[in-house]
N, CA and C atoms as a LAMMPS dump frame, in Angstrom:
ITEM: TIMESTEP
0
ITEM: NUMBER OF ATOMS
519
ITEM: BOX BOUNDS ff ff ff
-5.0000000000000000e+02 5.0000000000000000e+02
-5.0000000000000000e+02 5.0000000000000000e+02
-5.0000000000000000e+02 5.0000000000000000e+02
ITEM: ATOMS id mol type element x y z
1 1 1 N -475.978 -31.435 340.661
2 1 2 C -476.01 -29.99 340.696
3 1 3 C -474.753 -29.479 341.401
4 2 1 N -474.081 -28.504 340.806
5 2 2 C -472.858 -27.944 341.388
6 2 3 C -473.205 -27.109 342.607
7 3 1 N -472.324 -27.165 343.557
8 3 2 C -472.486 -26.242 344.675
9 3 3 C -471.735 -24.965 344.321
10 4 1 N -472.156 -23.868 344.896
11 4 2 C -471.525 -22.592 344.583
12 4 3 C -470.041 -22.599 344.936
13 5 1 N -469.674 -23.289 346.022
14 5 2 C -468.269 -23.292 346.436
15 5 3 C -467.374 -23.998 345.423
16 6 1 N -467.895 -24.957 344.678
17 6 2 C -467.064 -25.63 343.682
18 6 3 C -466.832 -24.764 342.457
19 7 1 N -467.594 -23.714 342.3
20 7 2 C -467.473 -22.834 341.151
21 7 3 C -466.685 -21.581 341.487
22 8 1 N -466.606 -21.237 342.742
23 8 2 C -466.063 -19.973 343.196
24 8 3 C -464.661 -19.673 342.656
25 9 1 N -463.767 -20.636 342.603
26 9 2 C -462.404 -20.384 342.147
27 9 3 C -462.331 -19.972 340.685
28 10 1 N -463.312 -20.328 339.903
29 10 2 C -463.273 -20.017 338.488
30 10 3 C -463.861 -18.647 338.168
31 11 1 N -464.486 -18.017 339.115
32 11 2 C -465.139 -16.73 338.875
33 11 3 C -464.157 -15.586 339.086
34 12 1 N -463.2 -15.452 338.18
35 12 2 C -462.222 -14.386 338.273
36 12 3 C -462.373 -13.456 337.079
37 13 1 N -462.207 -12.175 337.318
38 13 2 C -462.399 -11.167 336.29
39 13 3 C -461.136 -11.061 335.431
40 14 1 N -461.313 -10.828 334.147
41 14 2 C -460.258 -10.836 333.144
42 14 3 C -458.965 -10.115 333.54
43 15 1 N -458.968 -8.813 333.813
44 15 2 C -457.681 -8.157 334.042
45 15 3 C -456.923 -8.707 335.242
46 16 1 N -457.644 -9.054 336.298
47 16 2 C -456.978 -9.531 337.503
48 16 3 C -456.31 -10.878 337.266
49 17 1 N -457.054 -11.846 336.74
50 17 2 C -456.438 -13.156 336.591
51 17 3 C -455.321 -13.129 335.563
52 18 1 N -455.468 -12.323 334.516
53 18 2 C -454.429 -12.273 333.497
54 18 3 C -453.132 -11.693 334.075
55 19 1 N -453.259 -10.621 334.831
56 19 2 C -452.072 -9.989 335.406
57 19 3 C -451.453 -10.835 336.514
58 20 1 N -452.287 -11.604 337.201
59 20 2 C -451.809 -12.448 338.296
60 20 3 C -451.195 -13.738 337.755
61 21 1 N -451.872 -14.372 336.8
62 21 2 C -451.392 -15.652 336.267
63 21 3 C -450.217 -15.496 335.31
64 22 1 N -450.193 -14.392 334.6
65 22 2 C -449.126 -14.163 333.631
66 22 3 C -448.477 -12.817 333.976
67 23 1 N -447.583 -12.804 334.954
68 23 2 C -446.997 -11.536 335.413
69 23 3 C -446.296 -10.729 334.316
70 24 1 N -445.809 -11.396 333.293
71 24 2 C -445.156 -10.662 332.202
72 24 3 C -446.128 -9.739 331.477
73 25 1 N -447.419 -9.96 331.667
74 25 2 C -448.436 -9.113 331.057
75 25 3 C -448.262 -7.658 331.491
76 26 1 N -447.767 -7.462 332.71
77 26 2 C -447.541 -6.1 333.198
78 26 3 C -446.603 -5.328 332.266
79 27 1 N -445.647 -6.017 331.649
80 27 2 C -444.7 -5.356 330.756
81 27 3 C -445.358 -4.849 329.472
82 28 1 N -446.546 -5.352 329.183
83 28 2 C -447.311 -4.878 328.033
84 28 3 C -448.36 -3.862 328.485
85 29 1 N -449.056 -4.177 329.576
86 29 2 C -450.165 -3.347 330.047
87 29 3 C -449.696 -1.961 330.479
88 30 1 N -448.636 -1.888 331.263
89 30 2 C -448.183 -0.589 331.776
90 30 3 C -447.781 0.379 330.661
91 31 1 N -446.895 -0.016 329.739
92 31 2 C -446.547 0.927 328.665
93 31 3 C -447.711 1.199 327.712
94 32 1 N -448.548 0.199 327.472
95 32 2 C -449.693 0.412 326.583
96 32 3 C -450.642 1.451 327.178
97 33 1 N -450.905 1.351 328.47
98 33 2 C -451.755 2.34 329.133
99 33 3 C -451.128 3.728 329.084
100 34 1 N -449.826 3.784 329.299
101 34 2 C -449.123 5.062 329.248
102 34 3 C -449.24 5.674 327.854
103 35 1 N -449.071 4.85 326.831
104 35 2 C -449.172 5.328 325.451
105 35 3 C -450.574 5.841 325.139
106 36 1 N -451.596 5.096 325.544
107 36 2 C -452.976 5.519 325.299
108 36 3 C -453.262 6.827 326.035
109 37 1 N -452.855 6.909 327.301
110 37 2 C -453.056 8.154 328.058
111 37 3 C -452.346 9.322 327.384
112 38 1 N -451.127 9.088 326.926
113 38 2 C -450.363 10.125 326.232
114 38 3 C -451.099 10.603 324.988
115 39 1 N -451.556 9.662 324.171
116 39 2 C -452.266 10.031 322.945
117 39 3 C -453.533 10.82 323.241
118 40 1 N -454.299 10.371 324.206
119 40 2 C -455.552 11.057 324.536
120 40 3 C -455.27 12.475 325.043
121 41 1 N -454.315 12.619 325.939
122 41 2 C -453.999 13.943 326.495
123 41 3 C -453.507 14.886 325.39
124 42 1 N -452.542 14.444 324.607
125 42 2 C -451.966 15.314 323.575
126 42 3 C -452.98 15.635 322.483
127 43 1 N -453.696 14.631 321.996
128 43 2 C -454.674 14.887 320.937
129 43 3 C -455.813 15.78 321.419
130 44 1 N -456.217 15.621 322.666
131 44 2 C -457.27 16.492 323.206
132 44 3 C -456.769 17.925 323.31
133 45 1 N -455.557 18.102 323.788
134 45 2 C -454.99 19.452 323.893
135 45 3 C -454.843 20.089 322.51
136 46 1 N -454.441 19.292 321.537
137 46 2 C -454.324 19.817 320.169
138 46 3 C -455.697 20.182 319.609
139 47 1 N -456.697 19.335 319.869
140 47 2 C -458.055 19.622 319.396
141 47 3 C -458.609 20.892 320.04
142 48 1 N -458.182 21.176 321.272
143 48 2 C -458.604 22.391 321.962
144 48 3 C -457.744 23.597 321.575
145 49 1 N -456.776 23.361 320.67
146 49 2 C -455.86 24.397 320.186
147 49 3 C -455.131 25.109 321.333
148 50 1 N -454.665 24.315 322.262
149 50 2 C -453.945 24.853 323.418
150 50 3 C -452.491 25.112 323.053
151 51 1 N -451.904 26.068 323.737
152 51 2 C -450.464 26.291 323.602
153 51 3 C -449.792 25.641 324.81
154 52 1 N -448.503 25.505 324.762
155 52 2 C -447.719 24.912 325.862
156 52 3 C -448.118 23.462 326.147
157 53 1 N -448.479 22.726 325.146
158 53 2 C -448.914 21.332 325.323
159 53 3 C -447.824 20.512 326.002
160 54 1 N -446.594 20.686 325.563
161 54 2 C -445.486 19.905 326.117
162 54 3 C -445.312 20.179 327.613
163 55 1 N -445.433 21.423 328.004
164 55 2 C -445.284 21.81 329.413
165 55 3 C -446.397 21.17 330.245
166 56 1 N -447.634 21.309 329.787
167 56 2 C -448.762 20.721 330.514
168 56 3 C -448.662 19.198 330.571
169 57 1 N -448.313 18.619 329.443
170 57 2 C -448.198 17.16 329.361
171 57 3 C -447.226 16.629 330.412
172 58 1 N -446.054 17.25 330.492
173 58 2 C -445.034 16.799 331.446
174 58 3 C -445.507 16.921 332.898
175 59 1 N -446.348 17.899 333.171
176 59 2 C -446.827 18.118 334.536
177 59 3 C -447.9 17.119 334.958
178 60 1 N -448.636 16.55 333.985
179 60 2 C -449.803 15.735 334.364
180 60 3 C -449.744 14.263 334.002
181 61 1 N -448.914 13.874 333.07
182 61 2 C -449.03 12.52 332.511
183 61 3 C -448.865 11.415 333.553
184 62 1 N -447.932 11.568 334.482
185 62 2 C -447.732 10.504 335.471
186 62 3 C -448.924 10.38 336.401
187 63 1 N -449.531 11.512 336.757
188 63 2 C -450.728 11.479 337.6
189 63 3 C -451.902 10.881 336.835
190 64 1 N -452.062 11.283 335.586
191 64 2 C -453.144 10.736 334.749
192 64 3 C -453.007 9.221 334.665
193 65 1 N -451.812 8.763 334.424
194 65 2 C -451.539 7.324 334.286
195 65 3 C -451.812 6.587 335.599
196 66 1 N -451.308 7.111 336.692
197 66 2 C -451.483 6.463 337.996
198 66 3 C -452.93 6.455 338.455
199 67 1 N -453.611 7.586 338.318
200 67 2 C -455.007 7.633 338.73
201 67 3 C -455.897 6.8 337.804
202 68 1 N -455.472 6.632 336.562
203 68 2 C -456.199 5.73 335.658
204 68 3 C -456.158 4.302 336.176
205 69 1 N -454.982 3.89 336.641
206 69 2 C -454.865 2.541 337.218
207 69 3 C -455.676 2.417 338.507
208 70 1 N -455.656 3.451 339.327
209 70 2 C -456.446 3.417 340.559
210 70 3 C -457.941 3.28 340.241
211 71 1 N -458.425 4.063 339.3
212 71 2 C -459.838 3.983 338.909
213 71 3 C -460.158 2.606 338.331
214 72 1 N -459.269 2.069 337.5
215 72 2 C -459.48 0.725 336.934
216 72 3 C -459.518 -0.332 338.031
217 73 1 N -458.664 -0.18 339.027
218 73 2 C -458.643 -1.133 340.138
219 73 3 C -459.962 -1.087 340.91
220 74 1 N -460.465 0.108 341.177
221 74 2 C -461.752 0.249 341.864
222 74 3 C -462.873 -0.345 341.021
223 75 1 N -462.84 -0.098 339.718
224 75 2 C -463.839 -0.679 338.816
225 75 3 C -463.769 -2.195 338.782
226 76 1 N -462.563 -2.736 338.845
227 76 2 C -462.389 -4.192 338.862
228 76 3 C -462.961 -4.784 340.146
229 77 1 N -462.754 -4.098 341.257
230 77 2 C -463.35 -4.562 342.518
231 77 3 C -464.868 -4.559 342.4
232 78 1 N -465.425 -3.506 341.811
233 78 2 C -466.88 -3.446 341.611
234 78 3 C -467.356 -4.59 340.713
235 79 1 N -466.553 -4.932 339.715
236 79 2 C -466.903 -6.06 338.837
237 79 3 C -466.939 -7.367 339.622
238 80 1 N -466.108 -7.474 340.617
239 80 2 C -465.991 -8.707 341.388
240 80 3 C -467.066 -8.846 342.465
241 81 1 N -467.756 -7.764 342.81
242 81 2 C -468.756 -7.772 343.888
243 81 3 C -469.802 -8.878 343.737
244 82 1 N -470.358 -9.136 342.551
245 82 2 C -471.351 -10.22 342.463
246 82 3 C -470.815 -11.578 342.916
247 83 1 N -469.515 -11.777 342.819
248 83 2 C -468.917 -13.035 343.272
249 83 3 C -468.723 -13.077 344.783
250 84 1 N -468.717 -11.925 345.405
251 84 2 C -468.507 -11.854 346.847
252 84 3 C -469.805 -12.047 347.632
253 85 1 N -470.919 -11.744 346.985
254 85 2 C -472.207 -11.906 347.653
255 85 3 C -472.567 -13.377 347.593
256 86 1 N -472.695 -13.975 348.751
257 86 2 C -472.877 -15.421 348.839
258 86 3 C -474.321 -15.784 349.174
259 87 1 N -474.974 -16.387 348.204
260 87 2 C -476.312 -16.926 348.412
261 87 3 C -476.206 -18.441 348.373
262 88 1 N -477.131 -19.103 349.011
263 88 2 C -477.195 -20.554 348.934
264 88 3 C -477.517 -20.933 347.485
265 89 1 N -476.563 -21.585 346.826
266 89 2 C -476.733 -21.918 345.414
267 89 3 C -477.958 -22.788 345.173
268 90 1 N -478.32 -23.609 346.125
269 90 2 C -479.464 -24.501 345.946
270 90 3 C -480.803 -23.791 346.091
271 91 1 N -480.806 -22.57 346.602
272 91 2 C -482.039 -21.804 346.731
273 91 3 C -482.343 -21.051 345.444
274 92 1 N -483.569 -20.572 345.333
275 92 2 C -483.982 -19.845 344.125
276 92 3 C -483.141 -18.593 343.901
277 93 1 N -482.93 -17.813 344.958
278 93 2 C -482.153 -16.581 344.83
279 93 3 C -480.704 -16.884 344.462
280 94 1 N -480.127 -17.916 345.052
281 94 2 C -478.752 -18.289 344.745
282 94 3 C -478.569 -18.706 343.298
283 95 1 N -479.484 -19.501 342.771
284 95 2 C -479.41 -19.908 341.361
285 95 3 C -479.583 -18.708 340.443
286 96 1 N -480.563 -17.835 340.783
287 96 2 C -480.793 -16.645 339.954
288 96 3 C -479.537 -15.774 339.946
289 97 1 N -478.967 -15.536 341.133
290 97 2 C -477.778 -14.689 341.253
291 97 3 C -476.623 -15.257 340.431
292 98 1 N -476.41 -16.559 340.563
293 98 2 C -475.329 -17.211 339.828
294 98 3 C -475.584 -17.141 338.312
295 99 1 N -476.807 -17.469 337.894
296 99 2 C -477.13 -17.519 336.457
297 99 3 C -477.191 -16.145 335.799
298 100 1 N -477.517 -15.093 336.551
299 100 2 C -477.733 -13.777 335.963
300 100 3 C -476.67 -12.739 336.296
301 101 1 N -475.894 -12.996 337.342
302 101 2 C -474.864 -12.004 337.692
303 101 3 C -473.478 -12.6 337.847
304 102 1 N -473.244 -13.392 338.864
305 102 2 C -471.858 -13.788 339.141
306 102 3 C -471.212 -14.555 337.992
307 103 1 N -471.869 -15.532 337.43
308 103 2 C -471.28 -16.289 336.326
309 103 3 C -471.196 -15.462 335.036
310 104 1 N -472.279 -14.82 334.598
311 104 2 C -472.166 -14.027 333.361
312 104 3 C -471.178 -12.855 333.461
313 105 1 N -471.137 -12.159 334.591
314 105 2 C -470.19 -11.049 334.732
315 105 3 C -468.765 -11.568 334.606
316 106 1 N -468.507 -12.747 335.148
317 106 2 C -467.158 -13.306 335.127
318 106 3 C -466.785 -13.953 333.799
319 107 1 N -467.756 -14.516 333.111
320 107 2 C -467.425 -15.325 331.927
321 107 3 C -468.022 -14.865 330.615
322 108 1 N -469.309 -14.665 330.579
323 108 2 C -470.002 -14.402 329.316
324 108 3 C -471.161 -13.446 329.559
325 109 1 N -470.858 -12.147 329.581
326 109 2 C -471.836 -11.135 329.987
327 109 3 C -473.073 -11.05 329.101
328 110 1 N -472.962 -11.451 327.852
329 110 2 C -474.079 -11.25 326.928
330 110 3 C -475.16 -12.316 327.047
331 111 1 N -475.045 -13.168 328.053
332 111 2 C -476.097 -14.153 328.295
333 111 3 C -477.123 -13.63 329.294
334 112 1 N -476.88 -12.459 329.855
335 112 2 C -477.789 -11.902 330.856
336 112 3 C -477.822 -10.384 330.76
337 113 1 N -479.012 -9.845 330.643
338 113 2 C -479.151 -8.389 330.606
339 113 3 C -478.681 -7.776 331.922
340 114 1 N -478.842 -8.498 333.019
341 114 2 C -478.399 -7.999 334.323
342 114 3 C -476.877 -7.885 334.376
343 115 1 N -476.199 -8.819 333.783
344 115 2 C -474.733 -8.767 333.738
345 115 3 C -474.267 -7.581 332.893
346 116 1 N -474.912 -7.362 331.756
347 116 2 C -474.555 -6.224 330.901
348 116 3 C -474.802 -4.915 331.649
349 117 1 N -475.904 -4.841 332.367
350 117 2 C -476.185 -3.638 333.162
351 117 3 C -475.141 -3.442 334.261
352 118 1 N -474.786 -4.531 334.945
353 118 2 C -473.778 -4.445 336.006
354 118 3 C -472.438 -3.963 335.452
355 119 1 N -472.024 -4.567 334.355
356 119 2 C -470.751 -4.188 333.738
357 119 3 C -470.803 -2.741 333.254
358 120 1 N -471.926 -2.337 332.693
359 120 2 C -472.08 -0.95 332.249
360 120 3 C -471.924 0.015 333.423
361 121 1 N -472.531 -0.331 334.551
362 121 2 C -472.392 0.512 335.743
363 121 3 C -470.937 0.563 336.213
364 122 1 N -470.237 -0.559 336.136
365 122 2 C -468.826 -0.594 336.542
366 122 3 C -467.961 0.252 335.607
367 123 1 N -468.234 0.196 334.314
368 123 2 C -467.487 1.013 333.357
369 123 3 C -467.782 2.495 333.596
370 124 1 N -469.06 2.83 333.827
371 124 2 C -469.433 4.218 334.107
372 124 3 C -468.806 4.719 335.409
373 125 1 N -468.816 3.875 336.431
374 125 2 C -468.178 4.239 337.699
375 125 3 C -466.696 4.533 337.479
376 126 1 N -466.031 3.663 336.752
377 126 2 C -464.602 3.84 336.5
378 126 3 C -464.343 5.101 335.688
379 127 1 N -465.147 5.337 334.656
380 127 2 C -464.984 6.55 333.848
381 127 3 C -465.21 7.802 334.7
382 128 1 N -466.215 7.763 335.56
383 128 2 C -466.469 8.896 336.458
384 128 3 C -465.269 9.136 337.375
385 129 1 N -464.707 8.058 337.923
386 129 2 C -463.54 8.194 338.801
387 129 3 C -462.33 8.732 338.042
388 130 1 N -462.142 8.283 336.809
389 130 2 C -461.047 8.801 335.984
390 130 3 C -461.219 10.312 335.81
391 131 1 N -462.44 10.726 335.479
392 131 2 C -462.725 12.154 335.326
393 131 3 C -462.445 12.898 336.632
394 132 1 N -463.011 12.405 337.718
395 132 2 C -462.902 13.065 339.015
396 132 3 C -461.449 13.158 339.483
397 133 1 N -460.725 12.052 339.421
398 133 2 C -459.321 12.055 339.858
399 133 3 C -458.491 13.054 339.05
400 134 1 N -458.708 13.057 337.737
401 134 2 C -457.913 13.963 336.905
402 134 3 C -458.314 15.413 337.099
403 135 1 N -459.602 15.698 337.069
404 135 2 C -460.054 17.078 337.202
405 135 3 C -459.721 17.658 338.58
406 136 1 N -459.975 16.885 339.631
407 136 2 C -459.806 17.404 340.99
408 136 3 C -458.383 17.267 341.535
409 137 1 N -457.623 16.286 341.052
410 137 2 C -456.295 16.055 341.634
411 137 3 C -455.173 16.303 340.613
412 138 1 N -455.205 15.586 339.5
413 138 2 C -454.1 15.698 338.533
414 138 3 C -453.951 17.117 337.986
415 139 1 N -455.069 17.798 337.758
416 139 2 C -455.03 19.12 337.128
417 139 3 C -455.153 20.262 338.137
418 140 1 N -455.204 19.94 339.412
419 140 2 C -455.475 20.937 340.456
420 140 3 C -454.499 22.107 340.416
421 141 1 N -453.228 21.841 340.252
422 141 2 C -452.226 22.915 340.329
423 141 3 C -451.846 23.484 338.957
424 142 1 N -452.528 23.063 337.92
425 142 2 C -452.211 23.568 336.587
426 142 3 C -452.717 24.994 336.414
427 143 1 N -451.893 25.816 335.793
428 143 2 C -452.312 27.169 335.443
429 143 3 C -453.002 27.081 334.081
430 144 1 N -454.274 26.671 334.133
431 144 2 C -455.03 26.424 332.918
432 144 3 C -456.491 26.789 333.208
433 145 1 N -457.184 27.269 332.198
434 145 2 C -458.602 27.6 332.368
435 145 3 C -459.378 26.347 332.763
436 146 1 N -460.349 26.548 333.629
437 146 2 C -461.142 25.44 334.155
438 146 3 C -461.854 24.659 333.043
439 147 1 N -462.322 25.364 332.032
440 147 2 C -463.023 24.671 330.942
441 147 3 C -462.105 23.684 330.222
442 148 1 N -460.824 24.008 330.1
443 148 2 C -459.869 23.09 329.482
444 148 3 C -459.638 21.865 330.372
445 149 1 N -459.515 22.113 331.676
446 149 2 C -459.337 21.002 332.609
447 149 3 C -460.511 20.032 332.52
448 150 1 N -461.717 20.578 332.478
449 150 2 C -462.912 19.739 332.4
450 150 3 C -462.945 18.94 331.097
451 151 1 N -462.634 19.581 330.004
452 151 2 C -462.688 18.913 328.694
453 151 3 C -461.613 17.826 328.574
454 152 1 N -460.431 18.109 329.071
455 152 2 C -459.357 17.111 329.009
456 152 3 C -459.698 15.926 329.917
457 153 1 N -460.171 16.214 331.128
458 153 2 C -460.555 15.139 332.056
459 153 3 C -461.688 14.295 331.467
460 154 1 N -462.651 14.937 330.841
461 154 2 C -463.763 14.204 330.22
462 154 3 C -463.275 13.346 329.055
463 155 1 N -462.394 13.89 328.259
464 155 2 C -461.829 13.137 327.137
465 155 3 C -461.074 11.898 327.622
466 156 1 N -460.271 12.081 328.658
467 156 2 C -459.535 10.94 329.211
468 156 3 C -460.51 9.894 329.738
469 157 1 N -461.538 10.34 330.44
470 157 2 C -462.529 9.407 330.998
471 157 3 C -463.235 8.611 329.901
472 158 1 N -463.629 9.287 328.849
473 158 2 C -464.361 8.618 327.762
474 158 3 C -463.465 7.642 327.002
475 159 1 N -462.27 8.08 326.661
476 159 2 C -461.421 7.259 325.797
477 159 3 C -460.595 6.203 326.524
478 160 1 N -460.488 6.309 327.847
479 160 2 C -459.707 5.301 328.567
480 160 3 C -460.547 4.479 329.54
481 161 1 N -461.856 4.621 329.485
482 161 2 C -462.724 3.788 330.334
483 161 3 C -462.445 2.317 330.019
484 162 1 N -462.622 1.432 330.991
485 162 2 C -462.255 0.023 330.795
486 162 3 C -463.318 -0.776 330.028
487 163 1 N -463.418 -0.509 328.742
488 163 2 C -464.392 -1.211 327.908
489 163 3 C -464.079 -2.7 327.802
490 164 1 N -462.862 -3.093 328.153
491 164 2 C -462.51 -4.515 328.16
492 164 3 C -463.324 -5.298 329.185
493 165 1 N -463.958 -4.606 330.132
494 165 2 C -464.839 -5.299 331.074
495 165 3 C -465.935 -6.065 330.328
496 166 1 N -466.302 -5.57 329.152
497 166 2 C -467.358 -6.224 328.365
498 166 3 C -466.86 -7.452 327.605
499 167 1 N -465.566 -7.642 327.58
500 167 2 C -464.984 -8.766 326.854
501 167 3 C -465.294 -10.075 327.582
502 168 1 N -465.935 -11.034 326.911
503 168 2 C -466.223 -12.309 327.58
504 168 3 C -464.942 -13.051 327.94
505 169 1 N -464.778 -13.328 329.211
506 169 2 C -463.583 -14.019 329.689
507 169 3 C -463.497 -15.425 329.135
508 170 1 N -464.648 -16.035 328.855
509 170 2 C -464.617 -17.414 328.356
510 170 3 C -463.962 -17.524 326.977
511 171 1 N -463.667 -16.428 326.329
512 171 2 C -462.914 -16.464 325.065
513 171 3 C -461.461 -16.856 325.287
514 172 1 N -460.985 -16.74 326.527
515 172 2 C -459.568 -16.933 326.808
516 172 3 C -459.223 -18.296 327.382
517 173 1 N -460.191 -19.168 327.489
518 173 2 C -459.87 -20.497 327.972
519 173 3 C -460.617 -21.54 327.183
């Protein structure tokens, strides 16, 4: 029977280990995120039939992009929490925790309903933070109607939430 400590090094969440092990990944992730944020902001503004899109875009895009990364980082930490809680692996609770949360969240979430629920909560937390950061901080000084700020922040939160958290990490090794 494996001890929990022999497994601990392998319980790493997808975005963190990929960016850490393959630093060149940053050269793809950063511009890709910027492009997605740009598309969501511009398309949402166009759908809302706003004028001065270019002016608003220039004022907010860097904040939207940066706060998106901050929210993703917080969500990634939340994803990692099941690995930080240490139970005796040989005990009933330790085996249950490992089999239903720490291992599935890290490797193959669809083997446990608890892992899917945990990941869903992490994605929702991150989406909420994306909304909150953008609505309360990124858009704070914009001369724009509040309803537009709310709709744009909600659109960004929905379309840029980290759905990759649901991707089974075991597909990559």
